C-alpha positions as CSV (number, residue, x, y, z in Angstrom):
1,X,9.9,21.9,-5.2
2,X,10.7,18.3,-4.5
3,X,6.9,17.8,-4.0
4,X,6.2,19.3,-7.4
5,X,8.8,17.1,-9.2
6,X,7.6,14.0,-7.3
7,X,4.0,14.8,-8.2
8,X,4.8,15.2,-11.8
9,X,6.6,11.8,-11.9
10,X,3.7,10.0,-10.1
11,X,1.0,11.7,-12.1
12,X,2.7,11.1,-15.4
13,X,3.3,7.5,-14.6
14,X,-0.3,6.9,-13.6
15,X,-1.6,8.5,-16.7
16,X,0.7,6.5,-18.8
17,X,-0.4,3.3,-17.1
18,X,-4.0,4.1,-17.8
19,X,-3.4,5.2,-21.4
20,X,-3.8,8.8,-20.2
21,X,-7.6,8.9,-19.8
22,X,-8.6,8.0,-23.3
23,X,-12.3,8.4,-23.5
24,X,-15.1,10.7,-24.6
25,X,-18.4,9.2,-23.5
26,X,-20.1,6.8,-25.9
27,X,-18.3,7.8,-29.1
28,X,-14.8,7.8,-27.5
29,X,-15.5,4.9,-25.1
30,X,-16.3,2.7,-28.2
31,X,-13.1,3.8,-30.0
32,X,-10.9,3.3,-26.9
33,X,-12.4,-0.1,-26.0
34,X,-11.5,-1.1,-29.6
35,X,-8.0,0.2,-29.1
36,X,-7.6,-1.7,-25.8
37,X,-8.5,-4.9,-27.6
38,X,-6.1,-4.2,-30.5
39,X,-3.5,-6.8,-31.3
40,X,-1.1,-4.4,-32.9
41,X,-0.7,-0.6,-33.2
42,X,1.8,2.2,-33.6
43,X,2.0,5.5,-31.8
44,X,4.0,8.7,-32.3
45,X,4.1,11.1,-29.3
46,X,5.6,14.5,-28.6
47,X,6.0,15.7,-25.0
48,X,6.5,19.2,-23.9
49,X,7.2,20.0,-20.2
50,X,7.6,23.5,-18.6
51,X,8.5,23.8,-15.0
52,X,8.7,27.1,-13.1
53,X,9.8,27.5,-9.5
54,X,10.5,30.7,-7.5
55,X,13.1,28.8,-5.3
56,X,14.9,27.0,-8.2
57,X,15.1,30.2,-10.2
58,X,17.4,31.7,-7.6
59,X,19.9,28.7,-7.7
60,X,22.3,28.6,-10.6
61,X,22.5,24.8,-10.7
62,X,18.8,24.5,-10.5
63,X,18.4,27.0,-13.3
64,X,20.6,24.8,-15.5
65,X,18.4,21.8,-14.6
66,X,15.2,23.7,-15.3
67,X,16.6,25.0,-18.5
68,X,17.4,21.5,-19.7
69,X,13.8,20.4,-18.9
70,X,12.0,23.4,-20.4
71,X,14.1,23.4,-23.6
72,X,13.8,19.7,-24.2
73,X,12.2,18.3,-27.4
74,X,11.0,14.9,-26.5
75,X,9.4,12.5,-29.0
76,X,8.6,8.8,-28.9
77,X,7.8,6.3,-31.7
78,X,6.3,3.1,-30.5
79,X,5.3,-0.2,-32.1
80,X,3.3,-2.8,-30.1
81,X,2.3,-6.4,-30.8
82,X,0.3,-7.5,-27.8
83,X,0.1,-11.2,-28.9
84,X,3.9,-11.5,-29.2
85,X,4.2,-9.3,-26.1
86,X,6.9,-7.2,-27.9
87,X,7.2,-3.4,-27.8
88,X,9.7,-1.5,-29.8
89,X,10.2,2.2,-29.0
90,X,12.6,4.9,-30.0
91,X,12.9,7.8,-27.6
92,X,14.2,11.1,-29.1
93,X,15.6,13.6,-26.7
94,X,17.1,16.9,-27.7
95,X,17.8,19.8,-25.3
96,X,20.3,22.6,-24.5
97,X,21.0,25.1,-21.8
98,X,23.9,27.5,-21.9
99,X,27.1,25.4,-22.7
100,X,25.3,22.1,-22.2
101,X,23.6,20.3,-25.0
102,X,22.1,16.9,-25.4
103,X,20.9,15.1,-28.5
104,X,20.2,11.4,-28.3
105,X,18.0,8.7,-29.8
106,X,17.3,5.7,-27.6
107,X,16.0,2.6,-29.4
108,X,14.5,-0.1,-27.1
109,X,13.2,-3.6,-27.9
110,X,11.1,-4.9,-25.0
111,X,10.2,-8.6,-24.8
112,X,7.9,-9.3,-21.9
113,X,7.8,-13.0,-22.5
114,X,11.6,-13.0,-21.8
115,X,11.3,-10.1,-19.4
116,X,14.1,-8.3,-21.1
117,X,14.8,-4.8,-22.4
118,X,17.3,-4.7,-25.3
119,X,19.2,-1.5,-26.0
120,X,21.7,-0.9,-28.7
121,X,25.2,-0.6,-27.2
122,X,26.1,2.2,-29.7
123,X,23.4,4.3,-28.1
124,X,24.8,3.6,-24.6
125,X,28.3,4.6,-25.9
126,X,26.9,7.8,-27.2
127,X,25.2,8.6,-23.9
128,X,28.4,7.7,-22.0
129,X,30.4,10.2,-24.1
130,X,28.2,12.9,-22.7
131,X,29.2,12.2,-19.1
132,X,32.5,14.0,-18.2
133,X,33.2,11.7,-15.3
134,X,33.3,8.7,-17.7
135,X,35.6,9.6,-20.6
136,X,35.1,7.2,-23.5
137,X,37.8,7.1,-26.3
138,X,36.5,7.4,-29.9
139,X,37.8,4.0,-30.7
140,X,36.0,2.3,-27.8
141,X,33.5,-0.4,-28.9
142,X,31.3,-2.9,-27.1
143,X,31.7,-6.4,-28.3
144,X,28.0,-6.9,-29.1
145,X,25.3,-4.9,-30.8
146,X,22.8,-5.1,-27.9
147,X,22.7,-5.3,-24.2
148,X,19.9,-7.2,-22.5
149,X,18.6,-5.6,-19.3
150,X,16.4,-7.3,-16.8
151,X,12.8,-6.1,-17.0
152,X,11.6,-8.1,-14.0
153,X,9.9,-5.9,-11.4
154,X,8.6,-6.8,-7.9
155,X,5.5,-8.4,-9.5
156,X,5.3,-11.3,-11.9
157,X,4.4,-10.7,-15.6
158,X,0.9,-12.0,-15.0
159,X,0.5,-9.7,-12.0
160,X,1.6,-6.7,-14.2
161,X,-1.1,-7.6,-16.8
162,X,-3.7,-7.7,-14.0
163,X,-2.6,-4.4,-12.7
164,X,-2.8,-2.8,-16.2
165,X,-6.2,-4.3,-16.8
166,X,-7.4,-2.9,-13.4
167,X,-6.1,0.6,-14.2
168,X,-7.8,0.5,-17.5
169,X,-11.1,-0.6,-16.0
170,X,-10.8,2.0,-13.3
171,X,-10.2,4.8,-15.8
172,X,-13.1,3.6,-18.0
173,X,-15.5,3.5,-15.1
174,X,-14.5,7.0,-14.0
175,X,-14.9,8.4,-17.6
176,X,-18.3,6.7,-18.0
177,X,-19.5,8.3,-14.7
178,X,-18.8,11.9,-16.0
179,X,-21.8,14.0,-17.1
180,X,-22.3,14.6,-20.8
181,X,-21.5,18.3,-20.4
182,X,-17.9,17.4,-19.8
183,X,-17.6,16.4,-23.4
184,X,-17.7,18.7,-26.4
185,X,-18.0,17.2,-29.9
186,X,-17.0,19.0,-33.1
187,X,-17.2,16.8,-36.2
188,X,-14.7,14.1,-35.6
189,X,-13.1,15.7,-32.6
190,X,-14.1,15.3,-29.0
191,X,-12.9,17.5,-26.1
192,X,-12.9,16.4,-22.5
193,X,-12.3,18.9,-19.7
194,X,-11.8,17.9,-16.0
195,X,-11.8,20.2,-13.0
196,X,-9.1,20.2,-10.4
197,X,-10.9,18.1,-7.8
198,X,-11.9,15.5,-10.4
199,X,-8.2,15.0,-11.4
200,X,-7.2,14.7,-7.7
201,X,-10.0,12.1,-7.2
202,X,-8.9,10.2,-10.2
203,X,-5.3,10.0,-9.0
204,X,-6.4,8.9,-5.5
205,X,-8.8,6.4,-7.0
206,X,-6.1,4.8,-9.1
207,X,-3.8,4.6,-6.1
208,X,-6.5,2.9,-4.0
209,X,-7.2,0.5,-6.9
210,X,-3.6,-0.3,-7.2
211,X,-3.3,-1.1,-3.4
212,X,-6.5,-3.1,-3.3
213,X,-5.9,-5.2,-6.4
214,X,-2.1,-5.7,-6.3
215,X,-0.7,-4.0,-3.2
216,X,1.6,-2.1,-5.5
217,X,2.4,1.5,-6.2
218,X,4.9,3.3,-8.4
219,X,8.3,2.8,-6.8
220,X,9.0,5.3,-4.0
221,X,5.4,6.3,-3.7
222,X,2.7,5.6,-1.1
223,X,-1.0,6.5,-0.9
224,X,-0.3,8.8,2.1
225,X,2.5,10.6,0.4
226,X,0.4,11.2,-2.7
227,X,-2.6,12.4,-0.7
228,X,-0.3,14.7,1.2
229,X,1.3,16.1,-2.0
230,X,-2.2,16.7,-3.4
231,X,-3.2,18.9,-0.5
232,X,-1.2,21.8,-1.7
233,X,-1.7,21.2,-5.5
234,X,-4.2,22.8,-7.8
235,X,-5.0,21.4,-11.2
236,X,-5.7,24.6,-13.2
237,X,-6.3,22.7,-16.4
238,X,-6.8,19.1,-17.6
239,X,-8.1,18.9,-21.2
240,X,-7.9,16.3,-23.9
241,X,-8.9,16.7,-27.5
242,X,-9.3,13.5,-29.4
243,X,-9.7,12.8,-33.1
244,X,-11.7,9.7,-34.1
245,X,-12.1,8.4,-37.6
246,X,-14.2,5.3,-38.5
247,X,-14.5,4.5,-34.7
248,X,-10.7,4.4,-34.3
249,X,-8.4,6.7,-32.4
250,X,-6.3,8.9,-34.6
251,X,-4.9,11.7,-32.5
252,X,-4.9,13.1,-28.9
253,X,-3.8,16.4,-27.6
254,X,-3.5,16.4,-23.8
255,X,-2.9,19.5,-21.8
256,X,-2.3,19.5,-18.0
257,X,-1.4,22.6,-15.8
258,X,-0.8,22.2,-12.1
259,X,0.3,24.5,-9.4
260,X,1.9,23.6,-6.0
261,X,3.2,25.3,-2.9
262,X,5.9,24.1,-0.6
263,X,7.4,26.0,2.4
264,X,6.0,29.2,1.0
265,X,7.4,28.7,-2.5
266,X,5.2,28.5,-5.5
267,X,5.8,26.3,-8.6
268,X,3.9,25.4,-11.7
269,X,4.2,22.5,-14.2
270,X,2.6,22.5,-17.6
271,X,2.6,19.3,-19.6
272,X,1.4,19.0,-23.2
273,X,1.3,15.6,-25.0
274,X,0.3,14.8,-28.5
275,X,-0.3,11.1,-29.4
276,X,-0.9,10.0,-33.0
277,X,-2.2,6.4,-33.6
278,X,-1.9,4.3,-36.7
279,X,-1.7,0.6,-37.9
280,X,-4.3,-0.5,-35.4
281,X,-4.8,-4.3,-36.0
282,X,-2.5,-4.0,-39.0
283,X,0.7,-5.8,-39.7
284,X,3.7,-4.1,-38.2
285,X,7.5,-4.8,-38.5
286,X,10.1,-4.5,-35.8
287,X,13.4,-3.1,-36.9
288,X,15.6,-4.5,-34.1
289,X,16.6,-8.1,-34.0
290,X,18.4,-9.0,-30.8
291,X,19.7,-12.6,-30.6
292,X,21.8,-14.6,-28.2
293,X,24.8,-14.2,-30.5
294,X,24.6,-10.4,-30.9
295,X,23.6,-9.5,-27.3
296,X,25.7,-9.1,-24.1
297,X,24.1,-9.9,-20.8
298,X,23.5,-7.4,-18.1
299,X,26.4,-8.9,-16.0
300,X,28.8,-8.6,-18.9
301,X,27.7,-5.0,-19.4
302,X,28.2,-4.1,-15.7
303,X,31.6,-5.7,-15.8
304,X,32.5,-3.6,-18.9
305,X,31.4,-0.4,-17.1
306,X,33.4,-1.2,-14.0
307,X,36.4,-1.8,-16.2
308,X,36.0,1.6,-17.8
309,X,35.5,3.3,-14.5
310,X,38.7,1.8,-13.2
311,X,40.6,3.0,-16.2
312,X,39.3,6.5,-15.9
313,X,40.6,6.7,-12.3
314,X,44.1,5.6,-13.2
315,X,46.8,8.2,-13.8
316,X,47.6,8.9,-17.4
317,X,50.3,6.7,-18.9
318,X,49.5,3.7,-16.7
């Protein structure tokens, strides 16, 4: 089952990096190329994941984990200004399984020029209150409104841009190479269906492109591991229905179903994503305003967490 979860993580990340295969031959290619060049845009997404595993169904702790995943309502609202290199996103997560429940909104302000991710400390406090091992008193408060986390990865910002561009090019080249019969058009909607081997080839192609151009893969993954994982994986379904109006993307419904086997155990993952687009090349407003005065550093945040951990381990009354 680890293979299945690992594959889901890698596959999802690759499709996110490549804008999830957004094309539908000439009509859609034109719309997507316009979207790639957009200076500003907003998206609203809903994500539904369903994981089934024979092995995990027989383990109580694993059942709880699967229940939290399968019952989750995940939404994301995103605003992007590519010129300012600022992205503002709010991730909405709601789930429950038995006695456990989780309901959290996570607003993030990402400034790639500064290489920082800003998160509201009130959100962090709310998340901490859901962790039994880290009790937080109701009157606890962070000193600042935001915390700035380091967004630097192993590559420089310019390298990350190059990697993104290469992924996009690789995806567009692959879509353009597909035959016309893969695309079905109905008024302003275009549906794209890929067969299992084509999805596998796409993933491997993106991995090879990543290695060739930047010598970089998603953290914890390697080409060999991904190819090995794909050997026992079947993509039963990969379809994408896209709505286009006035040569602009408006909506996408993406459906992926995969099946994997590991040590004689079968597992399936079904992933459904709906993306809605608006405000392409229009003026957008960001609602978060982190400044040096209202933001604590990552070091200050870590020191605060250590302080809380130490207090939680002390006997009551001390």
